[in-house]
PLY file of the C-alpha trace (Angstrom):
ply
format ascii 1.0
element vertex 208
property float x
property float y
property float z
element edge 207
property int vertex1
property int vertex2
end_header
-11.74 0.77 -16.57
-12.08 -2.18 -18.52
-13.74 -4.98 -16.78
-14.48 -7.87 -18.23
-17.76 -9.75 -16.48
-15.62 -12.49 -14.75
-13.60 -9.67 -12.71
-16.41 -7.78 -12.23
-17.84 -6.81 -8.36
-21.52 -6.22 -8.46
-21.80 -6.48 -4.86
-21.70 -2.95 -3.76
-21.80 -3.60 -0.02
-18.52 -5.86 -1.14
-17.34 -2.33 -2.63
-17.94 -0.25 0.14
-16.25 -2.40 2.58
-13.00 -2.54 0.40
-13.39 1.23 0.31
-13.35 1.20 4.19
-10.27 -1.58 4.16
-8.21 0.47 1.99
-9.09 4.27 1.95
-5.99 6.24 0.93
-7.59 6.34 -1.97
-6.84 9.43 -5.26
-8.65 11.80 -6.25
-9.01 12.74 -9.68
-10.17 16.10 -11.52
-10.67 16.62 -15.17
-11.47 19.84 -16.44
-10.67 23.42 -18.49
-8.04 23.97 -15.69
-5.93 20.12 -17.04
-6.08 16.93 -14.52
-4.82 17.20 -11.48
-4.57 13.45 -8.97
-4.28 13.96 -5.55
-3.47 11.12 -2.50
-5.85 11.77 0.32
-7.49 9.62 3.41
-11.04 8.87 2.70
-14.33 8.84 5.23
-17.47 6.29 3.34
-20.53 7.32 5.10
-23.79 5.37 3.95
-26.92 7.00 4.37
-30.42 5.99 3.40
-30.68 8.85 0.82
-26.97 7.77 -0.59
-26.96 3.56 -0.97
-23.56 3.90 -3.06
-22.10 6.21 0.25
-20.73 9.50 0.96
-16.86 9.45 0.55
-15.29 12.68 2.56
-11.87 13.68 2.64
-10.23 17.26 3.00
-6.39 18.94 1.15
-4.71 22.06 2.73
-6.21 25.17 2.00
-2.86 26.00 0.16
-3.72 23.44 -2.41
-5.46 25.13 -5.29
-7.54 22.11 -6.11
-10.11 22.94 -3.94
-10.59 26.24 -5.41
-11.68 24.20 -8.76
-14.17 22.17 -6.94
-15.96 25.50 -4.85
-18.48 25.66 -7.88
-19.30 21.45 -7.68
-17.14 19.42 -10.25
-17.72 15.27 -11.30
-14.39 13.85 -9.69
-13.52 9.90 -9.72
-12.02 8.73 -6.47
-10.05 5.78 -6.67
-8.82 3.13 -4.23
-6.88 0.37 -4.98
-6.62 -3.08 -2.86
-3.86 -5.87 -2.79
-2.19 -6.98 -5.78
0.23 -8.84 -7.01
2.34 -10.66 -9.29
1.06 -14.31 -11.08
3.87 -16.71 -12.32
2.75 -18.95 -14.89
4.79 -21.44 -12.84
1.84 -21.60 -10.26
-0.38 -23.50 -13.27
-0.60 -27.19 -13.24
-1.99 -26.87 -17.06
1.59 -24.91 -17.39
2.92 -28.47 -17.45
0.46 -29.91 -19.35
0.38 -27.40 -22.54
2.98 -24.83 -22.02
-0.25 -22.49 -23.01
0.69 -19.77 -20.13
2.56 -16.95 -19.38
2.29 -14.38 -16.72
-0.16 -11.85 -15.76
-1.25 -9.72 -12.63
-3.73 -9.61 -10.14
-5.30 -6.79 -8.22
-8.02 -4.87 -6.60
-9.47 -1.87 -7.16
-12.75 0.48 -6.98
-13.87 3.80 -8.68
-16.44 6.12 -7.09
-17.90 8.97 -8.94
-19.70 11.65 -8.31
-19.44 15.51 -7.75
-17.54 17.26 -5.09
-18.72 19.72 -3.24
-16.63 21.33 -0.48
-17.35 22.23 3.36
-14.78 25.38 5.40
-17.54 24.47 8.21
-15.41 24.51 11.33
-18.17 22.24 13.58
-18.19 19.95 9.93
-14.46 20.03 9.61
-13.86 19.19 13.30
-16.67 16.38 13.41
-14.52 14.99 10.09
-11.79 14.70 11.50
-12.45 12.91 14.77
-14.48 10.64 12.57
-11.36 10.32 10.30
-9.01 10.21 13.17
-11.16 7.51 15.88
-11.82 4.91 12.63
-7.77 4.93 12.31
-7.09 5.62 16.30
-9.72 2.61 17.06
-7.19 0.25 16.10
-3.88 1.41 18.24
-3.54 -0.07 21.91
-3.39 3.62 23.30
-5.41 5.44 20.31
-5.41 8.85 20.50
-8.31 11.35 20.78
-9.01 14.70 19.58
-9.10 15.96 22.63
-5.51 14.98 23.31
-4.62 18.08 21.35
-4.79 21.73 22.53
-8.26 23.34 21.48
-6.26 26.69 19.98
-4.14 24.31 18.54
-7.05 22.32 16.76
-8.60 25.24 16.14
-5.64 26.66 14.32
-5.16 23.59 12.39
-9.17 23.56 11.22
-8.85 26.66 9.52
-5.69 25.50 7.55
-7.72 22.65 5.86
-10.88 22.56 3.09
-13.31 19.65 3.20
-14.59 18.50 0.40
-17.37 15.49 0.18
-18.79 13.65 -2.85
-21.83 11.30 -2.69
-21.34 8.72 -5.18
-23.58 8.54 -7.80
-21.08 5.73 -9.95
-19.53 2.64 -8.05
-17.53 0.01 -10.09
-14.93 -2.34 -8.75
-12.58 -5.11 -10.56
-11.25 -7.65 -8.51
-9.28 -9.60 -10.95
-8.39 -12.63 -8.50
-7.75 -15.63 -11.53
-11.33 -16.06 -11.95
-10.89 -16.93 -15.67
-8.49 -20.09 -14.72
-9.62 -23.61 -14.18
-9.84 -24.53 -10.05
-6.19 -26.11 -10.41
-4.85 -22.69 -11.52
-6.44 -20.67 -9.41
-5.07 -22.94 -5.98
-1.72 -23.15 -7.73
-1.93 -19.14 -7.79
-3.19 -19.73 -3.89
-0.73 -21.17 -2.78
2.01 -19.48 -4.94
1.04 -15.96 -3.26
0.85 -17.44 -0.15
4.67 -18.62 0.33
6.06 -14.90 -0.72
6.91 -12.67 2.79
4.79 -9.43 1.54
1.60 -8.62 3.07
-0.28 -7.16 -0.52
0.59 -10.45 -2.25
-0.36 -12.81 0.53
-3.89 -10.42 1.55
-4.01 -11.24 -2.34
-3.98 -14.38 -1.93
-6.92 -14.82 0.53
-9.23 -13.13 -2.37
-8.71 -16.13 -4.29
-11.35 -18.62 -4.09
0 1
1 2
2 3
3 4
4 5
5 6
6 7
7 8
8 9
9 10
10 11
11 12
12 13
13 14
14 15
15 16
16 17
17 18
18 19
19 20
20 21
21 22
22 23
23 24
24 25
25 26
26 27
27 28
28 29
29 30
30 31
31 32
32 33
33 34
34 35
35 36
36 37
37 38
38 39
39 40
40 41
41 42
42 43
43 44
44 45
45 46
46 47
47 48
48 49
49 50
50 51
51 52
52 53
53 54
54 55
55 56
56 57
57 58
58 59
59 60
60 61
61 62
62 63
63 64
64 65
65 66
66 67
67 68
68 69
69 70
70 71
71 72
72 73
73 74
74 75
75 76
76 77
77 78
78 79
79 80
80 81
81 82
82 83
83 84
84 85
85 86
86 87
87 88
88 89
89 90
90 91
91 92
92 93
93 94
94 95
95 96
96 97
97 98
98 99
99 100
100 101
101 102
102 103
103 104
104 105
105 106
106 107
107 108
108 109
109 110
110 111
111 112
112 113
113 114
114 115
115 116
116 117
117 118
118 119
119 120
120 121
121 122
122 123
123 124
124 125
125 126
126 127
127 128
128 129
129 130
130 131
131 132
132 133
133 134
134 135
135 136
136 137
137 138
138 139
139 140
140 141
141 142
142 143
143 144
144 145
145 146
146 147
147 148
148 149
149 150
150 151
151 152
152 153
153 154
154 155
155 156
156 157
157 158
158 159
159 160
160 161
161 162
162 163
163 164
164 165
165 166
166 167
167 168
168 169
169 170
170 171
171 172
172 173
173 174
174 175
175 176
176 177
177 178
178 179
179 180
180 181
181 182
182 183
183 184
184 185
185 186
186 187
187 188
188 189
189 190
190 191
191 192
192 193
193 194
194 195
195 196
196 197
197 198
198 199
199 200
200 201
201 202
202 203
203 204
204 205
205 206
206 207
């Protein structure tokens, strides 16, 4: 990912928070078997020996991707946050000079590391419970793994394979009009807020 210095996010904690906020990511492997991308929900854990964090996810056992990861392969996980079209009409400087073109603001985080697989039922159950609890916490009546019959969840666990990635390289790009003068940034922020779309308004909130 090309990242000009004014768009580079260097704060590891912010990058980790972005992963947690936009945790449905893209798992990419490129090896002698070709290039493959899988869309999966991730869970991020931060430990003392993994300051960048550890990503956990799972795939269906019928998905051949896990077999390519069995011996440990370097992979890339991509997380994309809000994005929005930026109209040059929002720049006050357009009226002054006419020198303005459309662009696109967006947030993206790339995490690289070596993937390891697990088929341990206890670890998979723990992963599923943590992943479920993370998202169910936002519900008015949260569902938990214990709500389903045990024999049913045990069968489901046998049908998946877990993947864990210790993040070695964590990079982020927040393109939020930082290269524009203050009055143009204010114009973009106001313009995005007027659009009735959640990702667009979320991008507005990222502009300082």
